[in-house]
SEFIZA-3560 file (N, C-alpha, C; in Angstrom, 3 decimals):
REM SEFIZA-3560
<numar><xx>0.917</xx><yy>-1.186</yy><zz>-0.260</zz><atom>N</atom></numar>
<numar><xx>0.430</xx><yy>0.106</yy><zz>-0.043</zz><atom>CA</atom></numar>
<numar><xx>0.947</xx><yy>1.119</yy><zz>0.150</zz><atom>C</atom></numar>
<numar><xx>0.128</xx><yy>2.257</yy><zz>-0.890</zz><atom>N</atom></numar>
<numar><xx>1.100</xx><yy>3.458</yy><zz>-0.514</zz><atom>CA</atom></numar>
<numar><xx>0.824</xx><yy>4.475</yy><zz>0.193</zz><atom>C</atom></numar>
<numar><xx>1.881</xx><yy>4.610</yy><zz>0.540</zz><atom>N</atom></numar>
<numar><xx>1.399</xx><yy>6.088</yy><zz>2.238</zz><atom>CA</atom></numar>
<numar><xx>2.046</xx><yy>7.836</yy><zz>2.155</zz><atom>C</atom></numar>
<numar><xx>0.912</xx><yy>8.313</yy><zz>2.485</zz><atom>N</atom></numar>
<numar><xx>0.979</xx><yy>9.776</yy><zz>2.107</zz><atom>CA</atom></numar>
<numar><xx>2.504</xx><yy>10.390</yy><zz>2.782</zz><atom>C</atom></numar>
<numar><xx>2.718</xx><yy>11.350</yy><zz>2.219</zz><atom>N</atom></numar>
<numar><xx>3.995</xx><yy>11.902</yy><zz>2.410</zz><atom>CA</atom></numar>
<numar><xx>3.438</xx><yy>12.917</yy><zz>4.112</zz><atom>C</atom></numar>
<numar><xx>2.447</xx><yy>12.753</yy><zz>3.879</zz><atom>N</atom></numar>
<numar><xx>2.192</xx><yy>13.964</yy><zz>5.084</zz><atom>CA</atom></numar>
<numar><xx>0.809</xx><yy>13.141</yy><zz>5.746</zz><atom>C</atom></numar>
<numar><xx>0.810</xx><yy>12.467</yy><zz>6.533</zz><atom>N</atom></numar>
<numar><xx>-0.042</xx><yy>11.791</yy><zz>7.446</zz><atom>CA</atom></numar>
<numar><xx>-0.999</xx><yy>12.455</yy><zz>8.456</zz><atom>C</atom></numar>
<numar><xx>-1.982</xx><yy>12.033</yy><zz>8.428</zz><atom>N</atom></numar>
<numar><xx>-2.856</xx><yy>12.763</yy><zz>9.277</zz><atom>CA</atom></numar>
<numar><xx>-3.748</xx><yy>13.377</yy><zz>8.221</zz><atom>C</atom></numar>
<numar><xx>-3.481</xx><yy>13.597</yy><zz>7.135</zz><atom>N</atom></numar>
<numar><xx>-4.505</xx><yy>14.060</yy><zz>5.717</zz><atom>CA</atom></numar>
<numar><xx>-5.833</xx><yy>13.377</yy><zz>6.174</zz><atom>C</atom></numar>
<numar><xx>-6.905</xx><yy>14.174</yy><zz>5.659</zz><atom>N</atom></numar>
<numar><xx>-7.939</xx><yy>13.424</yy><zz>5.283</zz><atom>CA</atom></numar>
<numar><xx>-7.929</xx><yy>12.573</yy><zz>4.374</zz><atom>C</atom></numar>
<numar><xx>-8.162</xx><yy>10.812</yy><zz>4.362</zz><atom>N</atom></numar>
<numar><xx>-8.247</xx><yy>10.310</yy><zz>3.233</zz><atom>CA</atom></numar>
<numar><xx>-9.352</xx><yy>10.676</yy><zz>2.184</zz><atom>C</atom></numar>
<numar><xx>-9.306</xx><yy>10.823</yy><zz>1.041</zz><atom>N</atom></numar>
<numar><xx>-10.598</xx><yy>11.155</yy><zz>0.077</zz><atom>CA</atom></numar>
<numar><xx>-10.897</xx><yy>9.915</yy><zz>-0.736</zz><atom>C</atom></numar>
<numar><xx>-9.926</xx><yy>9.113</yy><zz>-1.124</zz><atom>N</atom></numar>
<numar><xx>-10.212</xx><yy>7.692</yy><zz>-1.574</zz><atom>CA</atom></numar>
<numar><xx>-9.062</xx><yy>6.781</yy><zz>-1.397</zz><atom>C</atom></numar>
<numar><xx>-9.695</xx><yy>5.402</yy><zz>-1.376</zz><atom>N</atom></numar>
<numar><xx>-9.165</xx><yy>4.314</yy><zz>-0.853</zz><atom>CA</atom></numar>
<numar><xx>-9.926</xx><yy>2.993</yy><zz>-1.644</zz><atom>C</atom></numar>
<numar><xx>-8.812</xx><yy>2.245</yy><zz>-1.804</zz><atom>N</atom></numar>
<numar><xx>-8.920</xx><yy>1.110</yy><zz>-2.304</zz><atom>CA</atom></numar>
<numar><xx>-8.293</xx><yy>0.333</yy><zz>-1.870</zz><atom>C</atom></numar>
<numar><xx>-8.500</xx><yy>-1.076</yy><zz>-1.123</zz><atom>N</atom></numar>
<numar><xx>-7.859</xx><yy>-2.075</yy><zz>-0.759</zz><atom>CA</atom></numar>
<numar><xx>-8.335</xx><yy>-3.392</yy><zz>-1.170</zz><atom>C</atom></numar>
<numar><xx>-6.737</xx><yy>-3.897</yy><zz>-1.523</zz><atom>N</atom></numar>
<numar><xx>-7.207</xx><yy>-5.222</yy><zz>-2.510</zz><atom>CA</atom></numar>
<numar><xx>-8.534</xx><yy>-5.583</yy><zz>-3.497</zz><atom>C</atom></numar>
<numar><xx>-8.933</xx><yy>-4.431</yy><zz>-4.366</zz><atom>N</atom></numar>
<numar><xx>-10.027</xx><yy>-3.889</yy><zz>-5.212</zz><atom>CA</atom></numar>
<numar><xx>-9.642</xx><yy>-4.941</yy><zz>-6.377</zz><atom>C</atom></numar>
<numar><xx>-10.746</xx><yy>-5.181</yy><zz>-7.048</zz><atom>N</atom></numar>
<numar><xx>-10.542</xx><yy>-5.705</yy><zz>-8.606</zz><atom>CA</atom></numar>
<numar><xx>-11.759</xx><yy>-6.116</yy><zz>-8.788</zz><atom>C</atom></numar>
<numar><xx>-11.538</xx><yy>-6.187</yy><zz>-10.652</zz><atom>N</atom></numar>
<numar><xx>-13.153</xx><yy>-6.170</yy><zz>-11.495</zz><atom>CA</atom></numar>
<numar><xx>-13.125</xx><yy>-7.579</yy><zz>-12.179</zz><atom>C</atom></numar>
<numar><xx>-14.116</xx><yy>-8.337</yy><zz>-12.511</zz><atom>N</atom></numar>
<numar><xx>-13.906</xx><yy>-9.966</yy><zz>-13.108</zz><atom>CA</atom></numar>
<numar><xx>-15.082</xx><yy>-9.135</yy><zz>-14.029</zz><atom>C</atom></numar>
<numar><xx>-14.934</xx><yy>-9.297</yy><zz>-15.556</zz><atom>N</atom></numar>
<numar><xx>-16.316</xx><yy>-9.053</yy><zz>-16.295</zz><atom>CA</atom></numar>
<numar><xx>-16.143</xx><yy>-10.474</yy><zz>-17.258</zz><atom>C</atom></numar>
<numar><xx>-17.325</xx><yy>-11.257</yy><zz>-17.204</zz><atom>N</atom></numar>
<numar><xx>-17.413</xx><yy>-12.280</yy><zz>-18.111</zz><atom>CA</atom></numar>
<numar><xx>-16.572</xx><yy>-13.534</yy><zz>-17.357</zz><atom>C</atom></numar>
<numar><xx>-15.744</xx><yy>-13.928</yy><zz>-16.416</zz><atom>N</atom></numar>
<numar><xx>-14.736</xx><yy>-14.769</yy><zz>-15.872</zz><atom>CA</atom></numar>
<numar><xx>-13.412</xx><yy>-14.560</yy><zz>-15.979</zz><atom>C</atom></numar>
<numar><xx>-12.814</xx><yy>-13.027</yy><zz>-16.746</zz><atom>N</atom></numar>
<numar><xx>-11.701</xx><yy>-12.648</yy><zz>-16.819</zz><atom>CA</atom></numar>
<numar><xx>-11.422</xx><yy>-11.368</yy><zz>-15.981</zz><atom>C</atom></numar>
<numar><xx>-10.057</xx><yy>-11.542</yy><zz>-14.946</zz><atom>N</atom></numar>
<numar><xx>-10.047</xx><yy>-10.019</yy><zz>-14.179</zz><atom>CA</atom></numar>
<numar><xx>-9.258</xx><yy>-9.283</yy><zz>-14.730</zz><atom>C</atom></numar>
<numar><xx>-10.544</xx><yy>-8.476</yy><zz>-15.317</zz><atom>N</atom></numar>
<numar><xx>-9.579</xx><yy>-6.996</yy><zz>-15.853</zz><atom>CA</atom></numar>
<numar><xx>-8.387</xx><yy>-6.274</yy><zz>-15.210</zz><atom>C</atom></numar>
<numar><xx>-8.828</xx><yy>-6.411</yy><zz>-13.751</zz><atom>N</atom></numar>
<numar><xx>-7.470</xx><yy>-5.722</yy><zz>-12.402</zz><atom>CA</atom></numar>
<numar><xx>-8.108</xx><yy>-6.230</yy><zz>-11.324</zz><atom>C</atom></numar>
<numar><xx>-6.560</xx><yy>-6.674</yy><zz>-10.333</zz><atom>N</atom></numar>
<numar><xx>-6.893</xx><yy>-7.338</yy><zz>-9.264</zz><atom>CA</atom></numar>
<numar><xx>-5.609</xx><yy>-7.158</yy><zz>-8.240</zz><atom>C</atom></numar>
<numar><xx>-6.259</xx><yy>-6.926</yy><zz>-6.677</zz><atom>N</atom></numar>
<numar><xx>-5.494</xx><yy>-6.580</yy><zz>-5.945</zz><atom>CA</atom></numar>
<numar><xx>-4.968</xx><yy>-5.355</yy><zz>-6.231</zz><atom>C</atom></numar>
<numar><xx>-5.747</xx><yy>-4.577</yy><zz>-6.452</zz><atom>N</atom></numar>
<numar><xx>-5.503</xx><yy>-2.512</yy><zz>-6.441</zz><atom>CA</atom></numar>
<numar><xx>-5.551</xx><yy>-2.209</yy><zz>-4.876</zz><atom>C</atom></numar>
<numar><xx>-4.416</xx><yy>-1.481</yy><zz>-4.689</zz><atom>N</atom></numar>
<numar><xx>-4.305</xx><yy>-0.766</yy><zz>-3.620</zz><atom>CA</atom></numar>
<numar><xx>-3.626</xx><yy>0.354</yy><zz>-3.924</zz><atom>C</atom></numar>
<numar><xx>-4.523</xx><yy>1.403</yy><zz>-3.201</zz><atom>N</atom></numar>
<numar><xx>-3.337</xx><yy>2.513</yy><zz>-2.960</zz><atom>CA</atom></numar>
<numar><xx>-4.746</xx><yy>3.755</yy><zz>-2.188</zz><atom>C</atom></numar>
<numar><xx>-4.404</xx><yy>4.414</yy><zz>-1.179</zz><atom>N</atom></numar>
<numar><xx>-5.557</xx><yy>6.047</yy><zz>-0.616</zz><atom>CA</atom></numar>
<numar><xx>-4.793</xx><yy>7.081</yy><zz>-1.282</zz><atom>C</atom></numar>
<numar><xx>-5.902</xx><yy>8.088</yy><zz>-1.394</zz><atom>N</atom></numar>
<numar><xx>-5.523</xx><yy>9.257</yy><zz>-1.871</zz><atom>CA</atom></numar>
<numar><xx>-6.323</xx><yy>10.079</yy><zz>-0.685</zz><atom>C</atom></numar>
<numar><xx>-5.012</xx><yy>11.537</yy><zz>-0.303</zz><atom>N</atom></numar>
<numar><xx>-5.341</xx><yy>12.016</yy><zz>0.771</zz><atom>CA</atom></numar>
<numar><xx>-5.475</xx><yy>13.309</yy><zz>0.314</zz><atom>C</atom></numar>
<numar><xx>-5.999</xx><yy>14.290</yy><zz>1.079</zz><atom>N</atom></numar>
<numar><xx>-6.824</xx><yy>15.565</yy><zz>0.733</zz><atom>CA</atom></numar>
<numar><xx>-5.411</xx><yy>16.522</yy><zz>0.171</zz><atom>C</atom></numar>
<numar><xx>-5.336</xx><yy>16.596</yy><zz>-0.740</zz><atom>N</atom></numar>
<numar><xx>-4.210</xx><yy>17.862</yy><zz>-1.088</zz><atom>CA</atom></numar>
<numar><xx>-2.961</xx><yy>16.622</yy><zz>-2.232</zz><atom>C</atom></numar>
<numar><xx>-2.854</xx><yy>15.883</yy><zz>-1.900</zz><atom>N</atom></numar>
<numar><xx>-2.491</xx><yy>14.734</yy><zz>-2.951</zz><atom>CA</atom></numar>
<numar><xx>-2.772</xx><yy>14.970</yy><zz>-4.867</zz><atom>C</atom></numar>
<numar><xx>-1.558</xx><yy>14.966</yy><zz>-5.181</zz><atom>N</atom></numar>
<numar><xx>-2.161</xx><yy>14.417</yy><zz>-6.680</zz><atom>CA</atom></numar>
<numar><xx>-1.359</xx><yy>13.233</yy><zz>-6.903</zz><atom>C</atom></numar>
<numar><xx>-2.177</xx><yy>12.254</yy><zz>-7.607</zz><atom>N</atom></numar>
<numar><xx>-1.966</xx><yy>11.245</yy><zz>-8.169</zz><atom>CA</atom></numar>
<numar><xx>-1.609</xx><yy>10.974</yy><zz>-9.476</zz><atom>C</atom></numar>
<numar><xx>-1.286</xx><yy>10.255</yy><zz>-10.474</zz><atom>N</atom></numar>
<numar><xx>-1.470</xx><yy>9.694</yy><zz>-11.215</zz><atom>CA</atom></numar>
<numar><xx>-1.145</xx><yy>8.157</yy><zz>-11.440</zz><atom>C</atom></numar>
<numar><xx>-1.452</xx><yy>7.376</yy><zz>-12.730</zz><atom>N</atom></numar>
<numar><xx>-1.441</xx><yy>5.915</yy><zz>-12.566</zz><atom>CA</atom></numar>
<numar><xx>-0.989</xx><yy>5.945</yy><zz>-13.844</zz><atom>C</atom></numar>
<numar><xx>0.208</xx><yy>5.086</yy><zz>-14.032</zz><atom>N</atom></numar>
<numar><xx>1.363</xx><yy>5.221</yy><zz>-15.002</zz><atom>CA</atom></numar>
<numar><xx>1.228</xx><yy>3.648</yy><zz>-15.380</zz><atom>C</atom></numar>
<numar><xx>1.080</xx><yy>3.215</yy><zz>-16.781</zz><atom>N</atom></numar>
<numar><xx>1.210</xx><yy>1.275</yy><zz>-17.151</zz><atom>CA</atom></numar>
<numar><xx>1.116</xx><yy>1.645</yy><zz>-18.567</zz><atom>C</atom></numar>
<numar><xx>1.320</xx><yy>0.551</yy><zz>-19.082</zz><atom>N</atom></numar>
<numar><xx>1.312</xx><yy>0.086</yy><zz>-20.395</zz><atom>CA</atom></numar>
<numar><xx>-0.245</xx><yy>-0.170</yy><zz>-21.213</zz><atom>C</atom></numar>
<numar><xx>-0.666</xx><yy>0.022</yy><zz>-22.220</zz><atom>N</atom></numar>
<numar><xx>-2.330</xx><yy>0.026</yy><zz>-22.693</zz><atom>CA</atom></numar>
<numar><xx>-2.842</xx><yy>-1.224</yy><zz>-21.760</zz><atom>C</atom></numar>
<numar><xx>-4.076</xx><yy>-1.240</yy><zz>-21.672</zz><atom>N</atom></numar>
<numar><xx>-4.395</xx><yy>-2.744</yy><zz>-21.055</zz><atom>CA</atom></numar>
<numar><xx>-4.272</xx><yy>-2.984</yy><zz>-19.958</zz><atom>C</atom></numar>
<numar><xx>-3.060</xx><yy>-2.359</yy><zz>-19.107</zz><atom>N</atom></numar>
<numar><xx>-3.072</xx><yy>-2.673</yy><zz>-17.807</zz><atom>CA</atom></numar>
<numar><xx>-3.766</xx><yy>-2.121</yy><zz>-16.490</zz><atom>C</atom></numar>
<numar><xx>-4.951</xx><yy>-1.879</yy><zz>-16.725</zz><atom>N</atom></numar>
<numar><xx>-6.342</xx><yy>-1.434</yy><zz>-15.711</zz><atom>CA</atom></numar>
<numar><xx>-6.137</xx><yy>0.023</yy><zz>-15.356</zz><atom>C</atom></numar>
<numar><xx>-5.385</xx><yy>0.932</yy><zz>-15.724</zz><atom>N</atom></numar>
<numar><xx>-5.350</xx><yy>2.267</yy><zz>-15.064</zz><atom>CA</atom></numar>
<numar><xx>-7.026</xx><yy>3.076</yy><zz>-15.030</zz><atom>C</atom></numar>
<numar><xx>-7.350</xx><yy>2.934</yy><zz>-16.397</zz><atom>N</atom></numar>
<numar><xx>-8.450</xx><yy>3.540</yy><zz>-16.227</zz><atom>CA</atom></numar>
<numar><xx>-10.056</xx><yy>2.699</yy><zz>-15.797</zz><atom>C</atom></numar>
<numar><xx>-9.888</xx><yy>1.436</yy><zz>-15.450</zz><atom>N</atom></numar>
<numar><xx>-10.450</xx><yy>0.658</yy><zz>-14.802</zz><atom>CA</atom></numar>
<numar><xx>-10.552</xx><yy>0.711</yy><zz>-13.080</zz><atom>C</atom></numar>
<numar><xx>-9.549</xx><yy>0.890</yy><zz>-12.530</zz><atom>N</atom></numar>
<numar><xx>-8.693</xx><yy>1.178</yy><zz>-11.187</zz><atom>CA</atom></numar>
<numar><xx>-9.297</xx><yy>2.661</yy><zz>-10.910</zz><atom>C</atom></numar>
<numar><xx>-9.171</xx><yy>3.631</yy><zz>-11.920</zz><atom>N</atom></numar>
<numar><xx>-9.454</xx><yy>5.140</yy><zz>-11.796</zz><atom>CA</atom></numar>
<numar><xx>-11.466</xx><yy>5.113</yy><zz>-11.574</zz><atom>C</atom></numar>
<numar><xx>-11.556</xx><yy>4.547</yy><zz>-12.454</zz><atom>N</atom></numar>
<numar><xx>-13.356</xx><yy>4.413</yy><zz>-11.857</zz><atom>CA</atom></numar>
<numar><xx>-13.697</xx><yy>3.588</yy><zz>-10.808</zz><atom>C</atom></numar>
<numar><xx>-13.384</xx><yy>2.587</yy><zz>-10.329</zz><atom>N</atom></numar>
<numar><xx>-13.352</xx><yy>2.365</yy><zz>-9.222</zz><atom>CA</atom></numar>
<numar><xx>-13.063</xx><yy>2.844</yy><zz>-8.003</zz><atom>C</atom></numar>
<numar><xx>-11.993</xx><yy>3.951</yy><zz>-8.261</zz><atom>N</atom></numar>
<numar><xx>-12.142</xx><yy>4.895</yy><zz>-7.119</zz><atom>CA</atom></numar>
<numar><xx>-13.212</xx><yy>5.689</yy><zz>-6.911</zz><atom>C</atom></numar>
<numar><xx>-13.643</xx><yy>6.650</yy><zz>-8.472</zz><atom>N</atom></numar>
<numar><xx>-14.262</xx><yy>7.153</yy><zz>-8.274</zz><atom>CA</atom></numar>
<numar><xx>-16.051</xx><yy>6.986</yy><zz>-8.075</zz><atom>C</atom></numar>
<numar><xx>-15.960</xx><yy>5.519</yy><zz>-8.074</zz><atom>N</atom></numar>
<numar><xx>-17.555</xx><yy>4.574</yy><zz>-8.054</zz><atom>CA</atom></numar>
<numar><xx>-18.220</xx><yy>4.675</yy><zz>-8.758</zz><atom>C</atom></numar>
<numar><xx>-17.238</xx><yy>4.512</yy><zz>-10.439</zz><atom>N</atom></numar>
<numar><xx>-17.828</xx><yy>4.398</yy><zz>-11.565</zz><atom>CA</atom></numar>
<numar><xx>-18.454</xx><yy>2.577</yy><zz>-11.650</zz><atom>C</atom></numar>
<numar><xx>-17.408</xx><yy>2.042</yy><zz>-11.445</zz><atom>N</atom></numar>
<numar><xx>-17.243</xx><yy>0.362</yy><zz>-11.758</zz><atom>CA</atom></numar>
<numar><xx>-17.111</xx><yy>0.295</yy><zz>-10.273</zz><atom>C</atom></numar>
<numar><xx>-18.299</xx><yy>-0.736</yy><zz>-9.997</zz><atom>N</atom></numar>
<numar><xx>-18.193</xx><yy>-1.057</yy><zz>-8.613</zz><atom>CA</atom></numar>
<numar><xx>-17.397</xx><yy>-2.662</yy><zz>-8.511</zz><atom>C</atom></numar>
<numar><xx>-16.182</xx><yy>-2.277</yy><zz>-7.617</zz><atom>N</atom></numar>
<numar><xx>-15.540</xx><yy>-3.742</yy><zz>-7.235</zz><atom>CA</atom></numar>
<numar><xx>-16.033</xx><yy>-5.714</yy><zz>-7.263</zz><atom>C</atom></numar>
<numar><xx>-15.543</xx><yy>-6.121</yy><zz>-8.135</zz><atom>N</atom></numar>
<numar><xx>-15.962</xx><yy>-7.576</yy><zz>-7.866</zz><atom>CA</atom></numar>
<numar><xx>-15.651</xx><yy>-7.875</yy><zz>-6.749</zz><atom>C</atom></numar>
<numar><xx>-13.964</xx><yy>-7.639</yy><zz>-5.884</zz><atom>N</atom></numar>
<numar><xx>-13.603</xx><yy>-8.104</yy><zz>-4.974</zz><atom>CA</atom></numar>
<numar><xx>-13.080</xx><yy>-6.707</yy><zz>-4.282</zz><atom>C</atom></numar>
<numar><xx>-12.966</xx><yy>-6.953</yy><zz>-2.687</zz><atom>N</atom></numar>
<numar><xx>-12.022</xx><yy>-5.693</yy><zz>-2.047</zz><atom>CA</atom></numar>
<numar><xx>-13.179</xx><yy>-4.817</yy><zz>-1.957</zz><atom>C</atom></numar>
<numar><xx>-12.241</xx><yy>-3.403</yy><zz>-1.353</zz><atom>N</atom></numar>
<numar><xx>-13.026</xx><yy>-1.916</yy><zz>-1.421</zz><atom>CA</atom></numar>
<numar><xx>-12.380</xx><yy>-1.091</yy><zz>-1.434</zz><atom>C</atom></numar>
//
């Protein structure tokens, strides 16, 4: 899990062992991160690695199949 450089900040978004499965195939699995107020976060990775799905889980557009 990532830790904030400024402990004590209000956590706005948090995912713990989150994953999304569609038609028996995992799109993304084991996602863990939290974002505190004032932090700027980027998701970096190759095409098809789950960046958009992870972001959509974080903002509640996609419901995780596992985790929270």
